[in-house]
N, C-alpha and C positions, 0 to 999 in steps of 0.2 A: 732515869730508869723507870720511875713511876709513870712517866708519860708513855713509855713504851708498853708497860704492863696494861695501862688503861686502853691504849689503842688496840692491842691484841685481844683484850677482853671484849671490847665493843664489837670487834669484827666477828668473834665467835657468837656473841649475843645476837647480832644481826642475822648471821647464818641460821641460828636456831629459830628466830622469829619467822624468817622467810620460809623455812621448812615447815613450820607449824601453821602458817597461813594457807598453804596450798590446799589442804583438805577442806578449808572453809570458804574458798572462793566460788565454788559451784555447788549446786544441789545434786549430789551424786545419787545414783540409784542405790538401793540397799545392797544389791549384789556387788557393786563397785566398792561400797564401804567395807564389805567383808574382805574384799581383795586388799584394800588399803591396810586394814588391821592385820591381815595375813602377812603383808610386807613388814608391818611393825613387829609382829611376833618374831620374824626372822632376824630383825635388827636387835631385838631384846636378847634372844638366845645367843646371837653372835657376840654381843657386848658382854654377856655373862661369862661365856666359856673362853673367849679369846682375850678379853681385857681384864675383867674384874676378878675372876677366880685366880688367874695367874699372878696378878698384882698382890692380891690378898695372901696367896701362898708364899710369895717372896717375903711378906712382912710378918706373918704369924705362923708359917710352916704348916705342920699337920693339923693345927687347930682350925684351919680354914673350913673344913667340913662342918664343924660344930657351928661356926658363924653363919654359914649358908643355911644350915638346918634351922637355926633359930629364926632367921628372916623368913624362911619358907613357912614354918609352922605358925609363927605369930600372925602373918597375914592370912593364912588359912583360917585360923580361929577368929580373927577380926571379921573376915568377910562372911563366913558361914554361920557364925554363932553370935556375933555382936552387931554388925551392920545389917540388921534384918529389916526389910521393908515390906509393906503390904502391896502386892502386885496382882494384876490380873494374870490368868494363865498364859504363859508364853511370852510375857513382857519383861522378864527379869534376866534375860540372857547376859546383858552387860551392865545391869543396874548398879552393881557395887564396885565397878572397876575404877571409877573416877578417883576416889581418895587414895586407893592403892597406887594407881598410876602416878598421881601427883607426888606422893611421898617418895616412891621409889625413884622416879626421875629426878626429883629435887636433890635427894641425897647423892645420886650419881653425879649430877652437875656440880654440887658443892665439892665433891672429891676431885672432879676434873679441874675445878678452879684452883684447888690447893696444889695440884700437880703443875698447873701452869705457873702459879706464883713461885713455887719451889724451884722450877726449872731455871729461873734466873740465877740460881746458885751455880749452875753448870751451863754457861752461855752457849757452848758449842752444840748442845742438844736442843736449845730453845726453839729454833725454827722447825724442827721435826716434831717436837711435842705440840707446837701450835698447829702444824699441818694435820696431825692425827686428830686433835680435838675439833678442828674446823670441819674436817671431812665426815666425822660421825655424829656431830650434833645436829646437822640439818635433817638427816633421816630419822634421828631419834625424836626430834620435835614433830616431824611428820607423823610418826607413830603415836606420839602423845596426843596430838590434836585429833587424829583419827579415832583413837580409843574413846576420848571424851565425846566426840560427835556421835558415835554409835551408842554411847551411854546416855544420849539425849540431853547433854548439857547445852545450855544456850550459847550462842556465838559470843556474847559479851562475857560470860563466865569462862569460856574456853580461852579467850584472849587474855583475861585477867590472870588465870592460872599459868598460861604460857609465858607471860611476862615475868611473873614471880619465879617460875621454874628456870627461865633463861638467866635471870639476875643472880642465881646461885653461883654462876661461873665467876663473875667479877668479885662477888662476895668472898668466895673461897680463895681466889687469887690475892685479894687485898689482905685477908687475914694471914695467909701464909707468908706473904712478902713482908709485911710490917711486923710480924711476930707478935701481934696482939693476942693471937691464939697459938700457944705452943703445941705444935703438931708432934705427937708421940707416934712413932712408927707402928707400934703394936696396936694402939687405939685406932689408928687409921686403917690398919689391916682388918680389924673387927668390923669397922663401919663399912668397908668395901664388901666384905664377905656377907654382911647382913643385907646390904643393898642387892647383892647378887642373888640372894635367896628370894627377895621380893620380886625381882625380875623373872626368876625362874618360875615362881608360882603364877605370876601374871600371864606369862606366855603359855605355859603348858597346861595349867589347870583352868584358866578362865577363858583365854582367847581361842586356842586351837580346838578344843572340843566342840565349841559352838560353831565356829566358821566352817568346820568340815561336816556339820549336819546338813548343810545345803547341798543336796544331791546334784542339782543341776549345775552348780558352779564349783564343786569341790576340787576339780582338777585345776581350774583357774586359780582358786585359792592356794592350792599347793604350789603352783608355779610362782605366785606372788610371794609366798613364804620363802621359797628357795632363792628368789631374787634378793629379798631382804638379807637373808643369811649370806648369800654369795657376795653382796656388797660389803658386808662386814669382813668376810674372809679376804676379799681383795684389798680392802683398806689395811687389814692386819699385815699382809705380806708386803704391800707397798711401803709401809712404815715400820717394817720388822726391826730395822736397825735403830729405831727410836724407842724401843721398849726398854728404857732404862728406868731407874728408880731413884729420882732425885730427892724424895722425901724420906728422911730418917730421923 
């Protein structure tokens, strides 16, 4: 069983790394970078409303709104009042996105890993849980790398963070499967809700307002955003019967 868990975790990690490498392989024009992160914003919002908030609601009920609000406000305060940098005019559009993106994506991947490890308790749903995680981690990593690239992170630093972010999946799976970390359903619900709040802030307050300032490409950016969102919606309905809750 441990071999199977390792194999599935590695497959998801590889999909995540491949997705994250795509924005780094070519020197994209700035307008194309904005389209990539528009796509990423669609993925983030889709993950927030279709996966994370419903799962957190199942685990903590009506308290989900408070968890999302805490995540949203905490990252707002960190970005706007704590992580302050000296910038030339017009150069800070995406300056502070990196740490928020890394923490938010890493928490999300850790939770996904816990879901994968826990799904071994219900073997009949395991293939579908694996399929759902596999199909949405590649575009999530694509969004992650695109955000860091626009934030002027070096390729080496992006690759390092991409690997750490991807390895949260087997870490969560291993901890859940071996019970070294006792997963309490209420605690997990709060973690998911918090991560959803960070994703919501990242997409709506940081990314979308800036990319749609580009008058000449704003409709292309909107189309890319809708494509990212549409992909998550399609994935959601294709794996609708897999939205079970193995972690309790």
